[in-house]
C-alpha positions in Angstrom: -51.9 -28.7 22.5 -51.9 -31.8 20.7 -49.6 -33.9 19.8 -49.6 -33.4 16.0 -49.1 -29.7 16.2 -46.3 -30.3 19.1 -44.6 -32.8 16.5 -45.1 -30.3 13.8 -43.5 -27.5 15.9 -40.6 -29.6 16.7 -39.6 -30.8 13.7 -39.9 -26.4 12.3 -37.6 -25.1 14.8 -35.3 -28.4 15.7 -31.7 -27.9 14.6 -31.0 -31.4 14.2 -32.6 -34.9 13.7 -32.4 -35.7 17.2 -33.5 -32.2 18.6 -36.1 -32.5 21.0 -34.4 -29.8 23.4 -32.6 -27.2 22.1 -34.1 -23.3 23.2 -35.2 -23.2 20.2 -37.7 -25.8 20.3 -38.6 -24.9 23.9 -39.3 -21.3 23.0 -41.7 -22.2 20.3 -43.5 -24.7 22.3 -43.5 -21.8 24.9 -45.1 -19.4 22.8 -47.6 -21.8 21.3 -48.7 -22.7 24.8 -48.8 -18.8 25.5 -50.8 -17.6 23.1 -53.3 -20.5 23.7 -53.7 -19.5 27.5 -54.1 -15.7 26.1 -56.6 -16.7 24.1 -58.6 -18.5 27.3 -58.1 -15.7 29.9 -59.9 -13.8 27.5 -62.7 -15.7 28.1 -62.4 -16.6 31.8 -60.7 -13.9 33.3 -61.1 -14.8 36.8 -59.0 -17.9 35.9 -56.4 -16.9 38.8 -55.1 -20.3 38.4 -54.1 -20.1 34.6 -53.2 -16.5 34.7 -50.1 -18.0 37.4 -49.1 -20.8 34.8 -49.2 -18.3 32.1 -46.8 -15.8 34.2 -44.6 -18.9 34.7 -44.4 -19.8 31.0 -43.6 -16.2 30.2 -40.9 -15.9 32.7 -39.5 -19.3 31.5 -39.3 -17.9 28.4 -38.2 -14.6 29.0 -34.8 -16.3 30.4 -34.5 -19.6 27.4 -34.1 -16.1 25.2 -31.9 -15.1 27.2 -30.3 -17.6 27.4 -30.4 -18.2 23.7 -28.5 -14.8 23.2 -25.9 -15.0 25.3 -25.2 -18.0 23.9 -25.6 -17.1 20.0 -26.7 -13.7 19.4 -27.3 -14.9 15.3 -29.3 -17.6 16.6 -31.6 -15.4 18.8 -32.4 -13.2 16.4 -33.7 -15.4 13.5 -36.0 -17.3 16.3 -37.5 -13.9 17.6 -37.9 -13.2 14.2 -39.6 -16.5 13.0 -41.8 -15.8 16.0 -42.9 -12.6 15.5 -41.4 -11.4 19.1 -41.0 -8.3 20.1 -37.5 -7.9 21.8 
């Protein structure tokens, strides 16, 4: 992920002007990186270190989504609808 894509993603999902670390932004960035790694692993099936990183990212995203759902269910539902996550 290059800097322009990251900035674009942060601008799309931020809650206010100075927001860079809210759960929404973190989940969106993780989702983008997960999609990239999934594409990589379809080409390089034996890259086990990338697979391990993918599993860790998926688990971190799941934890952030659980936290967001417990804090504010409306924000959670809006985020998964925007990202197209099935949960």
